[in-house]
C-alpha positions in Angstrom: 72.9 52.0 29.0 72.8 54.8 27.1 75.6 57.6 28.0 74.3 61.6 27.5 77.0 63.2 25.1 78.9 66.2 26.3 77.4 69.4 25.3 79.5 71.1 22.1 80.0 67.5 20.3 79.1 67.2 16.6 76.6 64.3 15.8 79.9 62.2 15.0 81.2 62.9 18.1 78.1 62.2 20.0 78.0 59.0 18.0 81.7 57.8 18.6 81.3 58.8 22.6 78.3 56.7 23.2 80.6 53.9 22.3 83.1 54.6 25.4 83.2 54.3 29.2 83.9 57.7 30.5 85.3 56.1 33.6 88.4 54.7 31.6 89.1 57.7 29.6 92.9 58.6 29.4 94.3 60.8 31.5 96.9 62.4 29.1 96.9 61.7 25.4 99.9 62.4 23.3 99.7 63.6 19.5 102.2 63.1 17.0 100.9 65.3 14.2 101.8 64.0 11.1 101.2 64.3 7.3 100.6 67.8 6.7 103.2 67.6 3.7 101.3 64.4 2.1 98.3 66.1 2.6 99.6 69.5 0.5 101.2 67.2 -2.1 97.9 65.1 -2.9 96.5 68.4 -3.9 99.3 69.9 -5.7 99.7 72.5 -3.1 103.0 73.6 -1.5 103.6 72.0 1.6 102.7 75.3 4.0 99.4 74.5 2.6 99.2 71.9 4.5 100.9 73.7 7.7 97.8 75.8 7.6 95.1 73.5 6.8 95.9 71.9 10.2 95.7 74.4 12.4 91.5 73.4 11.8 92.7 70.3 13.3 94.3 71.4 16.3 91.2 73.1 17.2 88.7 70.1 16.8 91.3 67.9 18.5 91.9 70.4 21.5 88.2 71.2 21.7 86.4 67.6 21.8 89.6 66.0 24.2 88.3 69.3 26.5 84.3 68.9 26.0 84.8 65.0 27.1 86.9 65.7 30.1 90.4 64.8 29.5 93.1 65.9 31.7 95.9 66.9 29.6 96.8 66.7 26.0 99.8 67.5 24.4 100.5 68.2 21.1 104.3 67.2 19.0 104.1 70.5 17.1 107.9 71.0 16.4 110.7 69.1 16.6 114.6 70.0 17.3 114.9 68.4 14.3 112.8 70.4 12.1 115.3 73.3 12.2 117.9 70.8 9.8 115.3 69.0 7.7 113.2 71.6 6.6 113.9 74.8 4.2 114.1 78.0 6.0 111.1 79.8 4.3 108.9 76.7 5.6 110.2 77.0 9.3 109.9 80.8 8.8 106.2 80.3 8.2 105.5 78.2 10.9 107.2 80.5 13.7 104.5 82.9 12.3 101.8 80.4 11.8 102.4 79.5 16.0 102.1 83.1 16.8 99.1 83.7 14.4 97.5 80.3 15.9 98.5 81.8 19.6 96.5 85.3 19.3 93.6 83.5 17.6 93.1 80.6 20.2 94.0 82.1 23.3 90.1 83.2 23.4 88.4 80.0 22.7 91.1 78.2 25.1 89.6 80.9 27.9 86.0 80.2 26.8 87.1 76.0 27.1 88.9 76.4 30.7 92.0 75.2 29.3 95.5 76.3 30.5 98.5 76.7 27.9 101.8 75.0 29.0 105.0 74.2 26.4 107.9 71.7 26.5 111.2 71.9 24.8 113.8 74.5 24.8 112.0 77.3 24.3 114.9 79.7 24.6 116.1 78.6 21.0 113.2 80.0 19.9 113.1 83.6 18.4 112.3 86.3 21.0 109.4 87.4 18.9 107.6 83.9 19.0 109.1 83.3 22.9 107.4 86.6 23.5 104.1 85.3 22.3 104.1 82.2 23.6 104.7 83.4 27.2 101.7 86.1 26.5 99.6 83.3 25.3 100.6 80.9 28.6 99.8 83.8 31.0 96.5 84.7 29.8 95.5 80.5 30.0 97.4 80.2 33.6 94.1 80.8 35.5 92.2 78.1 34.0 91.8 75.2 35.7 90.3 72.8 33.0 92.0 70.4 30.5 96.4 71.2 30.2 96.9 71.7 26.7 100.9 71.2 26.5 102.8 72.3 22.9 106.1 70.3 22.2 108.2 73.1 20.8 111.7 72.8 19.5 111.4 69.7 21.2 113.7 66.4 21.3 113.3 63.4 23.7 116.8 62.8 23.9 117.5 66.5 24.7 115.0 66.5 27.5 116.8 64.0 29.0 120.1 65.4 28.8 118.5 68.5 30.2 117.3 66.3 33.2 120.6 64.7 33.6 122.4 68.1 33.6 119.8 69.3 36.1 120.3 66.4 38.3 124.1 67.3 38.2 123.6 71.0 39.1 121.6 69.7 42.1 124.1 67.7 43.5 126.5 70.3 43.4 124.7 72.5 45.3 123.7 69.8 47.9 127.1 68.4 48.5 128.1 66.7 45.4 127.5 63.8 43.2 128.4 61.1 45.8 125.0 62.5 47.9 123.0 61.8 44.9 120.5 58.6 45.3 119.2 58.4 41.3 115.6 56.3 40.5 113.2 56.9 38.3 111.4 59.3 40.6 114.2 61.4 40.8 114.6 61.6 36.8 110.9 61.7 36.3 110.9 65.3 38.5 114.2 66.7 36.3 111.8 66.2 32.8 109.9 68.8 31.4 106.8 67.0 32.2 107.3 66.7 35.6 103.8 68.4 36.5 101.9 66.2 33.9 101.1 62.3 34.7 102.4 60.2 31.8 100.7 59.8 28.6 98.3 57.0 28.7 97.6 56.9 25.0 99.8 57.8 22.2 98.2 58.8 18.5 100.3 59.1 15.3 98.9 60.2 12.3 99.4 59.4 8.3 100.2 55.7 9.4 104.1 56.0 10.1 105.1 53.3 13.0 107.5 55.4 15.0 107.6 57.7 17.8 110.0 60.3 16.2 111.8 61.1 19.3 109.0 61.9 21.1 108.3 61.4 24.8 110.6 58.3 25.2 110.8 58.5 28.9 107.3 59.1 29.6 105.7 56.5 26.7 107.2 53.7 28.6 104.0 52.0 28.7 101.4 54.1 26.5 99.2 52.4 24.6 100.0 53.3 20.7 97.0 54.3 18.4 98.5 54.4 14.9 95.4 55.9 12.0 96.3 56.5 8.6 94.3 59.4 8.8 96.6 62.3 7.5 96.9 65.5 10.0 95.0 68.1 8.3 92.2 65.1 7.7 91.9 64.3 11.4 89.1 65.7 13.6 87.8 65.3 17.3 85.6 62.3 15.7 89.2 60.5 15.1 90.4 61.4 18.5 87.2 59.6 19.7 87.9 56.5 17.6 91.8 56.3 19.2 90.1 55.7 22.7 87.7 53.3 21.7 90.5 51.2 20.7 92.6 52.2 23.6 89.8 50.7 26.0 89.9 47.8 24.0 93.4 47.3 25.1 94.7 45.5 28.1 96.7 47.4 30.2 99.5 45.1 31.8 102.6 47.0 32.8 104.5 44.3 32.3 102.5 41.6 34.6 100.2 39.3 33.2 96.6 39.4 32.1 93.7 37.9 34.2 93.5 35.0 32.4 97.3 34.0 32.3 97.7 35.1 35.7 95.1 32.5 36.6 96.5 29.8 34.8 100.2 30.5 36.6 98.5 30.6 39.9 100.0 28.3 42.4 97.8 25.1 43.3 96.2 25.1 46.8 97.5 22.9 49.0 96.2 19.5 49.0 94.1 18.5 52.1 94.1 15.3 53.6 91.1 12.7 52.8 89.2 11.3 56.0 
């Protein structure tokens, strides 16, 4: 069966899309964008050149995901650890780059019917950055297509701490901890991502084999796809390649594969012979 590629895909993306099953696309893709510094170092450029180049990768990836009908895309843009592990000059540049990105991309997000959201401790970001983030969020709030979530000043462990604090605060307002029944559903309702499905697929660029404190609760059953491609070189076609790999996986959620389940199925009862 020959699929008609969605409008807006380039030739390579259209060819990659032909290999996909549109009925089994991920509902939520999360991406750990890594490799900006190595990309710049290999070209004898300052690290900020890698971050600047990575903006084009964000644009290509976001537009491709939206065009093929991915409901949710979350990008790991800035971690809590970045405050301590990056030079102040680089962090300052990243904050400015974020503001410029939001200002430049809102028209494109609206054109593609994409709604922008955020996760992370936004209140700890500089005031001017918070104001630009809120402006962009409100400017796209009426869009009904893909939800693009930027993880900014994000840490999965901090998210869990905040969730447990929120649970405790709610309990204090409603009779105390003795009346609190904690289960997975309740915890999920207090996470930053409570309005999103858990990711089906997490993509990490640059070949590193770790989650880097990203969505640790939500990625419990996600398929992991690692590509050696550095983030500034990543484009929509690479996302489609990751989805193709995802569709080859047998997602069992702790169960057995169909053939294994068949092998371990109980034998039918013996019938008496006449």
